[in-house]
C-alpha positions in Angstrom: 47.3 16.2 21.6 45.0 17.3 18.7 41.9 16.9 20.8 43.5 18.9 23.6 44.2 21.7 21.2 40.7 21.8 19.9 39.2 21.8 23.4 41.5 24.7 24.4 40.3 26.7 21.4 36.6 26.0 22.2 37.1 27.1 25.8 38.9 30.3 24.8 36.1 31.0 22.2 33.4 30.4 24.9 35.1 32.8 27.4 35.3 35.5 24.8 31.7 35.0 23.8 30.6 35.2 27.5 32.6 38.4 28.0 30.8 40.1 25.2 27.3 38.7 26.0 27.3 39.9 29.7 29.0 43.3 29.1 26.4 44.7 26.8 24.1 47.6 27.7 21.4 49.2 25.6 19.4 51.8 27.5 16.6 53.1 25.3 13.3 55.0 26.0 10.6 53.1 27.7 8.4 53.3 30.8 7.4 51.3 33.9 4.0 51.2 35.7 4.5 51.3 39.4 2.4 49.4 41.9 0.3 52.5 42.6 -0.6 52.8 38.9 1.7 55.7 38.1 3.6 55.6 34.8 7.2 56.6 35.0 9.0 57.4 31.7 12.8 56.7 31.4 15.4 54.4 29.9 15.3 50.6 30.0 18.2 48.3 29.3 16.6 46.5 26.4 18.3 43.3 25.4 15.7 42.0 22.9 15.3 39.0 25.2 14.9 35.5 23.8 13.9 34.2 27.3 11.5 36.5 29.2 13.6 38.6 31.6 13.4 37.9 35.3 14.7 41.4 36.1 15.0 44.7 34.3 17.3 47.8 34.7 15.7 51.2 34.6 16.8 54.8 35.1 14.8 58.0 34.7 17.5 59.9 32.9 20.9 59.1 31.4 22.6 60.4 34.6 20.2 58.8 37.1 21.1 55.8 39.2 20.1 52.4 37.8 17.2 50.6 39.6 16.5 46.9 39.2 13.0 45.6 39.1 11.7 42.1 39.4 8.2 40.7 38.7 5.6 41.9 41.1 7.7 45.0 42.1 6.1 46.8 39.2 2.8 46.2 37.3 4.3 46.4 33.9 7.0 47.9 31.6 7.2 48.8 28.0 10.1 49.3 25.6 9.9 49.7 21.8 6.8 47.7 20.8 7.1 45.2 23.6 4.9 45.4 26.8 5.6 43.0 29.6 3.3 42.5 32.6 4.1 41.1 36.0 2.3 37.9 36.6 2.1 34.8 38.7 1.8 31.9 36.3 1.7 28.1 36.1 4.3 26.2 34.1 4.4 22.5 33.3 7.7 20.9 34.3 6.9 17.2 33.9 9.3 16.8 30.9 12.2 18.9 32.2 14.3 16.3 34.0 13.9 13.2 31.8 12.7 14.5 28.5 9.4 13.4 27.1 7.6 11.4 29.8 5.2 8.5 29.6 2.5 10.3 31.7 -0.2 12.4 30.0 -0.8 14.3 33.2 0.8 17.7 34.0 3.2 18.6 36.8 2.9 22.3 37.5 5.1 24.8 39.2 4.5 28.4 39.9 6.7 31.2 38.5 6.6 35.0 39.0 7.4 36.3 35.6 7.2 39.2 33.2 4.9 37.9 30.5 5.1 39.4 27.0 1.9 40.9 25.6 1.2 39.4 22.1 -2.4 40.6 21.7 -4.2 43.1 24.1 -7.9 43.5 23.9 -11.1 42.0 25.3 -9.5 38.7 24.5 -5.7 38.8 25.3 -2.8 36.5 24.6 0.5 36.4 26.5 3.8 34.6 26.0 6.4 33.3 28.5 9.7 31.6 27.6 10.9 30.3 30.9 14.3 29.5 32.2 14.1 26.0 30.6 13.3 27.6 27.2 9.8 26.2 27.2 7.3 28.1 25.2 4.1 28.9 27.3 1.0 30.7 26.2 -1.6 32.4 28.4 -5.0 33.9 28.1 -6.4 36.4 30.5 -9.5 34.9 32.0 -11.4 35.8 35.1 -8.6 38.2 36.2 -6.0 35.5 36.0 -3.3 34.5 33.5 -4.5 31.0 32.5 -1.9 28.7 31.0 -2.9 27.0 27.7 -2.1 23.5 28.6 -0.2 21.3 26.2 2.0 18.2 26.6 3.8 15.7 24.5 4.2 12.2 25.9 5.2 8.6 24.9 2.9 5.6 25.4 3.8 2.0 25.0 1.0 -0.3 23.8 1.5 -4.0 22.9 5.2 -3.5 22.6 4.9 -0.4 20.3 6.0 3.1 21.1 3.4 5.8 20.3 4.1 9.6 20.5 1.0 11.4 21.6 -0.2 14.8 22.8 -2.4 16.1 25.5 -4.1 19.0 23.7 -6.1 20.5 26.6 -5.5 24.0 25.3 -7.9 23.4 22.4 -10.8 23.0 24.8 -9.7 26.1 26.8 -9.7 28.2 23.6 -13.2 26.9 22.6 -14.5 28.1 26.0 -12.6 31.4 25.8 -14.2 32.2 22.4 -17.6 30.9 23.0 -19.2 34.3 22.4 -18.2 34.0 18.8 -19.5 31.2 16.6 -16.2 29.9 15.3 -16.2 26.7 13.3 -14.9 23.7 15.1 -12.4 23.0 12.3 -10.7 26.3 13.2 -9.8 24.9 16.6 -8.9 21.4 15.5 -6.2 22.7 13.1 -4.4 24.8 15.8 -0.9 23.8 16.8 0.8 24.9 20.0 2.8 27.6 18.3 2.7 31.4 18.5 1.9 31.8 14.8 -1.0 29.3 14.9 -2.6 30.6 18.2 -2.2 34.2 17.2 -3.9 33.5 13.9 -7.0 32.3 15.8 -7.1 35.5 17.9 -6.9 37.6 14.7 -9.7 35.6 13.2 -11.8 36.2 16.3 -11.4 39.9 16.1 -12.2 39.9 12.3 -15.6 38.3 13.2 -16.5 40.6 16.1 -17.4 44.2 16.2 -14.5 46.6 15.6 -12.3 47.0 18.6 -9.0 48.8 19.2 -6.6 45.9 19.6 -2.9 46.0 20.3 -1.0 43.3 18.4 2.8 42.9 18.7 4.7 42.9 15.5 6.3 39.6 14.7 10.0 39.6 14.3 11.1 38.0 11.1 14.3 36.1 10.3 16.6 38.4 8.3 18.7 37.0 5.5 21.9 38.7 4.3 23.8 37.7 1.1 27.1 38.9 -0.2 30.5 38.0 -1.7 33.8 37.3 0.1 37.4 37.0 -1.0 40.9 37.1 0.5 44.2 35.3 1.0 44.8 31.9 2.7 48.1 30.7 4.1 48.1 26.9 4.5 50.5 24.6 6.2 50.5 20.7 6.1 52.1 18.3 8.5 52.4 14.5 8.2 52.9 12.3 11.3 53.5 8.6 11.8 53.2 6.6 15.0 56.2 4.3 14.0 59.5 5.0 12.4 59.1 1.6 10.7 56.0 2.8 8.9 56.0 2.7 5.1 55.4 6.5 5.1 58.2 7.4 7.5 60.0 9.3 4.6 57.2 11.8 4.2 57.1 12.7 7.9 60.7 13.9 7.6 59.8 16.4 4.9 59.2 20.0 5.9 56.7 21.6 3.5 56.8 25.4 3.3 53.5 27.2 3.8 51.5 28.0 0.7 49.8 31.3 0.0 46.8 31.3 -2.2 43.6 33.2 -3.0 40.1 32.2 -1.8 36.7 33.5 -2.6 33.0 32.8 -2.8 29.5 33.8 -1.6 27.9 33.9 1.9 24.4 33.6 3.3 23.9 34.9 6.8 20.6 34.0 8.5 20.1 36.5 11.3 18.0 35.0 14.1 15.2 37.0 15.7 15.5 38.4 19.3 18.7 39.3 21.1 19.0 42.4 18.8 20.1 40.2 15.9 23.3 39.4 17.7 23.2 35.7 16.8 23.1 34.3 13.3 23.8 31.2 11.2 26.6 32.2 8.9 27.2 30.0 5.8 29.7 30.1 2.9 30.3 28.4 -0.4 33.8 29.1 -1.5 36.9 28.1 -3.5 40.1 27.1 -1.7 43.3 25.5 -2.8 46.9 24.8 -1.8 50.1 23.6 -3.5 53.2 22.1 -1.8 56.6 21.1 -3.1 58.9 18.9 -0.9 62.2 17.2 -1.1 63.8 14.3 0.7 67.2 12.8 0.1 68.5 9.4 1.4 72.2 9.9 0.6 74.8 7.2 1.4 77.6 8.2 -1.1 77.9 9.4 -4.6 77.3 5.9 -5.9 74.3 5.1 -3.8 71.5 7.6 -3.1 67.9 8.2 -3.5 66.2 11.6 -4.0 62.4 12.1 -3.6 60.6 15.2 -4.9 57.0 15.6 -3.8 54.3 17.7 -5.5 51.0 18.0 -3.8 48.1 20.3 -5.0 44.5 20.2 -3.9 41.6 22.3 -5.1 38.4 22.4 -3.0 34.8 23.6 -3.2 34.0 24.2 0.5 30.9 24.6 2.5 31.5 26.5 5.8 28.7 26.5 8.5 29.2 28.7 11.5 27.4 30.4 14.4 28.1 34.1 14.5 27.8 36.5 17.4 27.9 40.3 16.9 28.8 43.0 19.4 29.4 46.8 19.2 33.0 48.1 18.9 32.8 51.9 18.8 31.4 52.8 15.4 31.9 49.3 14.1 30.3 45.9 14.8 32.6 43.2 16.0 31.8 39.6 15.4 33.1 36.1 16.3 32.5 32.9 14.3 32.8 29.2 15.2 31.8 26.2 13.2 32.7 23.5 10.8 34.0 23.2 7.2 33.5 20.6 4.6 35.8 20.6 1.6 35.3 18.5 -1.5 38.2 17.9 -3.9 37.6 18.6 -7.6 41.2 18.6 -8.7 44.3 16.8 -7.4 48.1 16.9 -8.0 49.8 13.9 -6.3 53.3 13.2 -7.7 56.3 11.5 -6.2 59.4 11.7 -8.4 62.0 9.3 -7.2 65.6 9.5 -8.5 67.7 6.4 -7.6 71.4 5.8 -8.3 73.1 2.5 -7.5 76.6 2.6 -9.1 76.0 2.4 -12.9 72.2 2.1 -12.6 70.4 5.5 -12.6 66.6 5.6 -12.8 63.9 8.3 -12.5 60.4 6.9 -11.6 57.2 8.9 -11.0 54.5 7.5 -8.7 51.9 8.9 -6.4 52.9 10.3 -3.0 49.9 8.6 -1.5 47.8 5.9 -3.4 44.8 6.7 -1.3 43.8 10.2 -0.5 40.9 11.9 1.3 38.5 13.5 -1.2 36.4 15.1 1.6 38.2 17.2 4.2 36.5 18.3 7.4 37.7 21.1 9.7 37.0 23.4 12.7 36.7 27.1 12.1 37.3 30.1 14.5 37.3 33.7 13.4 37.1 37.3 14.6 36.3 40.4 12.6 34.7 43.8 12.1 31.8 45.1 10.1 31.4 48.7 8.9 28.1 49.3 7.0 28.3 46.7 4.2 32.0 45.8 4.4 33.5 43.2 6.7 37.0 42.0 7.5 37.9 38.8 9.3 40.9 36.9 10.5 40.1 33.2 10.6 41.8 29.9 11.6 40.9 26.5 10.3 42.2 23.1 11.4 41.5 20.4 8.8 41.7 16.6 8.6 44.2 16.7 5.7 44.5 14.3 2.7 45.7 11.0 4.2 43.3 8.1 4.2 45.7 5.8 6.1 45.1 5.2 9.8 48.9 5.0 10.4 49.7 8.2 8.6 48.3 11.3 10.3 47.8 14.5 8.3 46.7 18.0 9.5 46.2 21.1 7.5 46.3 24.5 9.2 44.8 27.5 7.4 45.1 31.2 8.3 42.7 33.4 6.3 42.3 37.1 5.9 38.9 37.6 4.4 37.0 40.7 3.1 33.3 40.6 2.5 30.7 42.8 0.9 27.0 42.5 1.7 24.5 43.4 -1.0 
């Protein structure tokens, strides 16, 4: 039942995410270069693509009809500081189906693509993140976009597994820059990453005669910090698979929901691309709850037993979530989903049992549960709004509770109203 509940929440969250992702438009000034070489200025629906787009939307004015362009239907387009060119390119697909292969040889396919200009000059560098999220780098050589070829593969030798690399791209770069006497060590230390390859290009231009070179600015990961605080309403439920369980009594107690304060700090790591919509949102906060319960096993005035339960738990919690932001009028809306880890630093666990059997009357205090969970995990879902530096969020959390016993289930449900301030 619990798994079904979580699956339903994940599905609903995914549907809402999809709705926001596919409904966004962001037409901003840009231009296209048509097949006849004419430059047409207008507005391009810029989505700060993580994967290179396979189609763009363009209109000459705000009131014009939208036209869709695919690679090879235009020569190029430019928006903000990004210039994409139509190209026919090679892509290695040998590792797509089965992960890292055992064959060092490549298996190429041909794509028509908009490749992103990283450096434009006498020696140019282009980038293409394809539909499989593979990172591909190209040099412009002999009027063609030449793939810098790189492949990871596994090799088994004498019963041992070795992870190796086919670094053909290093030889390609040596030939490409042969007009400049670059030390061999500069090439041997190059990794197949944008930062490393771009660094070599910049070194080349620093050694050659001055040339007007266009270099795309690198998008950096943005970090946001701030404080949060709010109120938390917590409910706790105990369940037992059998009425004969030693803990059957506690499952009959209805604990009233507890209202408490919560607060802490947050660190939000905004990922580059996609207009900063996606981020890794993390919190360190204080959370607590306190419950009182009562259960009476009454036979008659001479024979009864009353149980009073007092449960209080105080947590230092780490919450880790994925956040997606979207425009809502003058505000920014957001949705969170992730996991929580709560560590108990203070516990109240008291069971006061009053027993009367004719002339005998005793009051004994024990623990409600001898073994309790000191590390609670949970699932988090939340929605909210941001205005400038201030945020407000409604969040739900389903936790694993305090029971360490396999035959005594325990679930905590938290409903939070949280305000935040970003420094």
